[in-house]
C-alpha positions as CSV (number, residue, x, y, z in Angstrom):
1,M,74.5,87.7,135.0
2,K,73.6,91.4,135.3
3,D,75.0,94.0,133.0
4,E,76.7,95.7,135.9
5,Q,78.4,92.4,136.9
6,I,79.6,91.9,133.4
7,K,81.0,95.5,133.1
8,N,82.7,95.1,136.5
9,L,84.3,91.8,135.5
10,E,85.5,93.3,132.3
11,Q,87.0,96.3,134.1
12,M,88.8,94.1,136.6
13,A,90.1,91.8,133.9
14,E,91.7,94.8,132.3
15,L,94.0,94.9,135.4
16,Q,95.2,91.4,134.5
17,F,93.9,89.6,137.6
18,T,93.8,85.8,137.4
19,D,90.4,84.1,137.0
20,A,90.5,83.1,140.7
21,E,91.2,86.7,141.8
22,L,88.4,87.9,139.5
23,Q,86.0,85.5,141.1
24,L,87.0,86.7,144.6
25,I,86.7,90.4,143.7
26,S,83.4,90.0,141.8
27,G,81.8,87.6,144.3
28,L,80.6,85.4,141.4
29,R,80.0,81.7,141.9
30,T,82.1,79.2,140.0
31,Q,79.2,78.4,137.7
32,E,78.8,82.1,136.8
33,M,82.5,82.4,136.1
34,Q,82.3,79.5,133.7
35,S,79.5,81.1,131.7
36,L,80.0,82.3,128.2
37,E,79.2,85.9,129.3
38,A,81.9,85.8,132.0
39,K,84.5,84.3,129.7
40,V,83.8,86.9,127.0
41,A,83.9,89.8,129.5
42,I,87.2,88.5,130.9
43,A,88.8,88.1,127.4
44,T,87.5,91.5,126.3
45,G,88.9,93.3,129.3
46,R,92.3,91.6,129.0
47,L,92.5,92.3,125.3
48,R,91.4,95.9,125.7
49,A,94.1,96.5,128.2
50,E,96.7,94.8,125.9
51,A,95.5,97.0,123.0
52,A,95.9,100.1,125.1
53,V,99.5,99.1,125.9
54,R,100.2,98.3,122.3
55,Q,98.9,101.6,121.2
56,S,101.2,103.3,123.7
57,I,104.1,101.3,122.4
58,R,103.2,102.3,118.8
59,T,102.9,105.9,119.7
60,M,106.3,105.9,121.4
61,A,107.9,104.0,118.5
62,E,106.5,106.6,116.1
63,Q,108.0,109.3,118.3
64,G,111.5,107.7,117.9
65,S,111.9,105.6,121.1
66,S,114.3,102.8,120.0
67,Q,113.1,100.6,122.9
68,A,109.5,101.0,121.8
69,Q,110.4,100.3,118.2
70,K,112.1,97.1,119.2
71,Q,109.0,96.1,121.2
72,F,106.7,96.9,118.3
73,I,108.8,94.9,115.9
74,A,108.7,92.0,118.3
75,L,104.9,92.3,118.4
76,V,104.8,92.3,114.6
77,E,107.0,89.2,114.5
78,Q,104.9,87.4,117.1
79,R,101.7,88.2,115.1
80,K,103.3,86.8,111.9
81,Q,104.2,83.6,113.7
82,N,100.8,83.2,115.3
83,N,98.7,84.1,112.3
């Protein structure tokens, strides 16, 4: 895969498209989508988007949003259970 294809796949994965949708958008063949490069790009994009949302929740929680504080505590509890 070309660097541009990997970057595009990662960016589209940040928008939480399914693997099938990503394949259609990117025009990649099934074999390319199953490559390690594609899987890493997809996981990276999805996790970066999730990290950005978590950062936003944390910032809002620190600013006193009770809903954000509840969400952040739920994330902490989820991490503790999964770690």
